N, C-alpha and C positions, 0 to 999 in steps of 0.2 A: 240409577235411582230406583227406589222402590215405588211400586204403584200405589196411588192413593185408592181409598175405598171405591170411588166411583169408577176408577180404572179396573179395579178388581172385578167389578160388576160387568164392565165391558168385555173382560177376558172370559168370564163365566158365560156371557151371551155368545161370544165368539165360538166358544167350544161347543155350543148347541147349534152352530151353523147360522147364526144371526148376521145377515149381511149388513145391517144398519150398524152394528157394533164393529164389523170388519172395516167398513167405510170410516167410521169415527177414529178407529185406531190408525188407519192409513193416513188420514188427514193430519193426525197428531204427530206422526213420525216420518212421513215421506220426505220433507224438506231436510230434516236433520240427517237422515240416512243418505240422501243424495250428496250433501256437503261432505260427509265422511268418505263415501266411496270416491268422490271427485278428487280428494286429496291424493289417492293412489293412482287413479286411472287418467286424470287430467283432461278427460273428454266428456262433455255433457251427455252426449248420446249414450256412451258406454255406461255412465253412472246411472242414467235413467233405466237402462236395460237391467242392470244389476238390482236396482230398487224393485222393479217389477218382479223379477225373479224371487227376490227375498219375500215379497208379500204372497206370491203363489206358494212358496214353501211354508209360510206361516199358516196359510189356509189349509194346505194339505196335512200339516202336522198339528192342527189346532187341538186335537184331542189329547195330545201329549204335553201341552202347555200347562206349567204349574202356575196357577194364578197368584200364589203367595211368594213366588220367587221374583227376581228382578226381571221383568219382561223386556226392559231396555237392553239389559245385558244379553239376553237370549236373542234379541233382534239384531244387535250389532255384531254378535258372534257369527250369525248366519251371513250377514252382509260381508264381514271380513273374509270368511271362508269362501264365499262366492267370488269375491274380488281376487283373492290369491289364485283360485281355480282358473279364472279367466286369464290372469297373467301367466300362469303356467302353460296354458294352451298356446298363448302367443309366443312364448319362448321357443316352442317346437320347430318353428321355421325361420328362415333367414329374415324375412320382412318383419316378423314379430320381434326378433332379437333387436333389430333396428329401432323398432318402436319402444321397446323397453328401455334401451339405451338412452333414447331422447328423454323419456319420462324421468328416469333416475339420474339423468345428466352425467352419465358415466363418460370419461374421456379415454379413447384408445387411439393410439398413434399408428398402430399396425394391424390392419384387418386380418391378415393371415395368422398372426400370433393370437388374436382374439378367437378365431375360428378353432384353432388347434386347442386352446384353453377350454373352450366350450364343449368340444368333443371329449376331452380329457375328463371334464366334469361328469358328463353323462356316463362314461364307462366306469369311472371311479365310484359314482353314486350307486349304480346298479350292482357293482361288485360288492360294495359295502352292505347294501340292502340284503343281498344274498347271505351274508354272514350273520344277520340277526336271527334270534330264536324265531320259531314258527309264530308264536304269539306276538312278539314285537313286530315282526313283518306284517302281520295281519292288522295290528293297530296302526302302524305307520301308513299302510295303504288305505285304510278307512279314513284317516285323518287327512293325508296330504293328496291322495289321488281321488277320493270320493267326496271330500270336503265336509265330512261329518263333524259335528261338535263333539267335545269330550263326553258330554252327557248322552248323546245318541250312540257313541261308540260303547259306552258302558252298558247301556240298555241292550244293545244288539248282542253284545258278547256275555251279558249277564255277569258283569264284574263291577266293582265300585268305580266311581269317577276318579277318586284319588289314585287308584291302581293305573287307570289310563294316563293320568298326569304323570305318574312316576315313570311309566314305560316311555312316554314321549320325551320326558326330560333325559332319560338315560340314552335313548336313541339319538337325539340331537347332539348330545355331548360326545357320543361315539363318533358321529359323522364329522362333527366340527374337529375333534382331535385328530382324525385320520386325514382331513383334507386341508386343514389350516396351513401346514408347512409347505405344501407342494403347489398350491395354486394362488392366483393373484387375489387381491382384495375384492375385485369385482366379482370374480367366480365364487369367492366365499360368501359374498352377499347373496348370490343366486341360491346356493345350497341351503343357507340358513333361513331365507325368507320365502323362496319360491318352491322349495321341495318339502 
């Protein structure tokens, strides 16, 4: 939703470092953000941690906020990226894969096959990433590994946001088309949503 006039004033004050405005924004959005993140992580403590992280990022990047754009969209994009970043970290070890499996309610009948598929995925993804152009690889890493928003990537690389969107669309289409036929539905989910 777009900000009301009073909210625009809050954002202007936030950009000046006003803690009262920051607290007001926090109180307005913290519950909504918590519910949003909880849908993905399923654990209250994790969701609370992400919400805190989001507001730290808001404070740190307050000077870059456009008070006339959708602040809620900006906020939820940061929350989504932080959530996906946390899930990616958890996928990296065995215990985390089990956690993700329970969250997404994936059913596997054979642990050995699952482990092989997971290793295949990592190898395949790294191989495909190395086939990207230098610019595509840079945008992919900023988006998926560093968790930057499309707008932040555009600013960092001094290109338009639509160029970033086009590159990421092309990259995901490339990855999907080269992985879809060879790995299971579970593994395909991981490549499309966690990478």
